N, C-alpha and C positions, 0 to 999 in steps of 0.2 A: 253839806261838803261831799266831793270827789274820794272815796277811799277805795286804793287797790282791793280788788277781791279775795277775801280770807285773811288781808295781812290783821292780825291783831296786835306783833306784838313788836317792839324795839330795841334795836342795841344800846347800848351803856355809851354815853355819851362821853367819842373820843375814843374809846376803848380797843379799836383796830386799826387807832393811828398811832406813829411815834411822834414825842415828843419835841416839840420849835428845839433844836439844838443851836445851841448862842457860838454864831460869828463874830473876828473882828469887825469893825469899821467899815467900812471903803467906799465909805459916798466919793471923797475926793478921787479915789483910786480908780471908782466906777465915770467916775466924769473924765479923767484923762482917756475913757476907752480900751484900756487894758486890763484882762484878767486874767487867772488862771482855777484852781480852786478845785474841789472834791465835795462830794457827799450830799451836792443841792447849794454850796454856800458859796456866796460870791467873795472871795478871797483864799488866802494862799490858806491853806487847809494838810494836815495828814503828812507832812517831812516833800510834798512835789514840791518837784524845781521848780525856780520861775524859766518862763525860756529866754531863750537869748537874746537881744538884740537885732544881732544880721539873720536872725533862720527867719521863716517865711510872714509875713503876713495875711492873715484871711480878716474881712471887713463883712461884719450882720448889718441885713435892715428892719431887724424885728430881733427883740427882746429873746424871746421865747428859743430864736434856734444860734441867739450868742446862746443864750443858758446851753444848749446842746454841745454846740460847737467849742464852747471854753470847757465843756468837761470831755469831750472826744480829744482834743491836744493835748491833756492833762497829761505832762511829763515828755514833752517835743520840742524840740525847736519853734512850733508855730505860736505865731501870737493872735489872739482874736479879740480884734472891738468890736464893738456893740454902737453901729451909728447913730440912734436912737438918744437922744439926750435922756436923764434921768427926769421924771417927771412928766414925762409927755407919750401918747398910745400911740402907736409904730403905725396903724393904719392912717389917716389924714395927715400925715404928717407931713408938711410942701419944703425942702430944707434947702440951707444955700445953696452956691454952686463949691462953697469949699468939700462937701461932701461928695460931691460927682470926683472932686478933686482926688480925695482921700481913695477911693471906688479906682482910680484909673493907675493911681502906683500901689495899692495891694496885689497883691500874687492871687489870692482868689475874693468872692465874691459871693458870701451864701445870700440867699434871696428865696423868695416867696414863690416865686416862676412869675409867667405873666401876667398882665392886666389883675394884679394883688393891689402893688404904690407904684402907680403910675410915673414915679420918680425914679424908681427904683430900673421901670422897662427903660428910661431916659439916660440913664449911667452906665449903663449896659451896652447904648450905644454907642455913646460921646467912647466910651472905652474901646471897645471896636474900631470906631472911627480912627480913633488918635495909634490903632495898633498897640493900645499898652500891653496886651496877652497878659487880663487877668481872668483867672478862670471864673465862668460862673460854676458856681452849686446850687444849683434850685434843689431846693428842700421836698421838695410834692413833685419827683420824678416819680412817677411808675405807680402813683395813690387813686386810687376813681375814687373822686369830690362825689359831692350832690348835685342834683340836678336846681338851681335856679327859681322852678315851676315848683320844685315838693315845699318852698322854703322861705318864699315872698308872696304879697301881694297880686293878686291878680293884675292890677295895675302896671305893676314894675318892668319896664323890658327884659324877658328874660332871655329873649333870644338864640340857644345855645351856650345861655349864661349856667357857672357852675359858684357854687358853696365854698368858699376856700377855705374853711374856718377848723379843716382836717384836724389840726395839731389839738385841740381840747378833746378827740377820741387818743388814748395812751394807745392804742392798739394801732391804728393809724397813727403817732407820734414814732412809733417805734420804725418804720420805715423814714422818715425823715431825719433818725440816728443815724441811720443805715449811707443816706445820702452825704450826709456828713463825710463821714468815715472816709469815704468811697472817694468824696473831692477830695479829702485832705490827706490821703494816700499818693496823689496825681499830685502833689505840690512837695509830698514829703517821703517819699520810696521807702526810703530806707527802716523807716518806722512808719511803716503798714503793720506789724503786730502790737505795735503796744494803741497802735490806733482801734483797731478790730476789737482789742483789748477794751479797751475805753470804753467802746460802742455796747460791749457783753455788757458792762456795768448798770451805763446809761437804759439801755434795756430791759433791763430786769430790776429798777429803780421804778419804772414806768408798770412793770406791770404787775407790782405792788401796789403804787396808784390807781390800776384797773381794779383789782380785787378790790381794795378802799372804796373806790366810788359804788362796786358793786353792790359792796353791804349796806353801803347806805341808801342805793335806789330799792333794796330787797327789805329793809327796817320802815319805809317811806307807809304813810298812813296815807297818801294821796298819790294821786297820779298827772296831776293838771298841777303843774308851778308860771307864776308870771314873774318875769323881770323887766324891772327900768332898766329895759339898756334896749342898744343896737342886738339886731337880728342877729347872733354870734353862736346860740348855744344850740343848733339843734344838732349837731352832731350826740351832744352829754346826751340829747332826749331819744335822741336814735339809737344808741348802742344802748344803755339801762333802760329804752321801756317805759316813760314820762314824755311826753306833752312839756314842755318846753313855748312859753307863749312872751314874746320881748312887747315891750312899746311900741317901737321902731323899727320896722317892718322891709329896712330895706339894710343889707348889709352894712355900709359906713359908720363910722362914729356916730359922726358929725350931721345925722341925718335929724331935721325936722319932726318934731312931735305936731301930730296934727289934732283938730281938732276930734273928729272921727277915733283915730290910735286914745284921746281917753279917753270914748263912749266906749271904746270897744275893752277898751285899760277895765273902765267901773264895770261892766259889765261879765266879766268875766271875774272878778272879785266878788263880784252878786251871788256871781255861782255855784261857786263853789268853796262858797265860805270861806275866802283865802283870806285868815288871817297874818301873816306874812311876808314880804314879798325879800327880791334882791333889784339893791341899784348899782347901777355899775359904777367903779371906782375912778373915769377916764372921762366922765360924763357929766353932764349938767345934772347936780341933784332934785331939781324944784318940784322935774317932774311927780320924783315918789314921794315930794314933800306932800307935794298938791292930791296924790291915790293916799297919800295917811292921813290928811283932814278930811276928806270927800268921801270916805267909802271907810269900809269895818276894817280896813290892813292898821293893824298894831303896830309896826318897825317893820323898817329897812335895813337889808344888812348887804353887804359889798359881794358884787360877784366881778369877776377882771375876766378874759379873754386872753389873758398873758403875751397883751400887745406892748405892755410897757413896767415900769420900775416907777413904786412913790421914791423921795427919797427918803424914807422910814423903814419901804419893807428893803433899800440898801445901805440899809445902817444898819440893818437886823441880817445882813449878807444873802438874803433871800434868791432863789432863783426858780423854775416852775414848778420844781416838786417838793416845795417849801410853799411857796404862794397855796400848790392847792392845798395843801393837809391847812393850815393855816389865815387862809380866805375863802376859796369856792365850798373844800366840802362845808364845814360849818356851819354855809348859808344854806347850803344845798340843805344838811342836814335839820336847818328851822324850815325853810320853804316846801319842805316835803311833809311835814312833820312828821322829823321821825328822829329826833328825840329837840328839845329844848337848848337853847345857845347854852355855854358855860356863863363862868361870872364872867370872868377874865374875856372872853368874846364882847361880850354881851356891853362890858361898861364898857370897852374900847368902839366898840363898832355898830351900836342900835342909833340908827336915826343919824349916823357920821355926815361929817360937813367935808 
């Protein structure tokens, strides 16, 4: 087993995290694409006023930044809509032409920048060609991305390529919140103070998440973990000082699992005496089941790069912060050997389907 040097103590299970907060079910509301909320809940909360129907409309191409955007817009006339349907992964999704029409009709398009979602790039070109005037809010403006050469196999094309999954690093995610607030201030200048105040609150929550992540990694008994997922978690490993080994070395969730990938996975699991692994919520579970059957892995638990939301999470009103605390953090505690999964999480997510 690979252990961290000098690491002997563990933090108590979930002792550093807030308990899950209940929210009203919003599946139908999310399906309609409009939401406002507060404190990480995807619904009306805390007495916040809903935006008026005649206010600016912003549409988002990715769940994480929809969540940040609707938080930043809270209490202003800006209506934020999530373009990615509930239950779908935002990276690799190829929408129908109606989505382009929604972007063309919107006042602003919150996107992850060029060369990440090809359909979003095409929609922006269409909006420009149509003279739509849709403002493009590039959430990764000013953020330095990791070079692909540092995160993928030598077999992949990496010339000038970058790893786009910066939002898994809470410190970098804060910059995207700034970009959203700045973009929204352009379409609703009279509400700049409210937007900046909301952005401050979101950044503060990301600081809390950062500290909670750091506590988990500090308590870790190992520094090599394995995820039956595509290569989306390098930023997590870099920020907190661990090696996160993905099953699929490509950056897309739909990447094929090659025999060499499975052999490398089996070798990694054996070399480091790994008991628990992560499995991606929005990717096939078959490789995780195979590894559990053919190696010393006892169980797999869920991980997600916050690229989409399941119907169950929508019913619970979860946003980025809630998913971090209720899905990714408990799984990383398990795979890092920083604490045994608690009974409720284990019952719901152990070897999930």
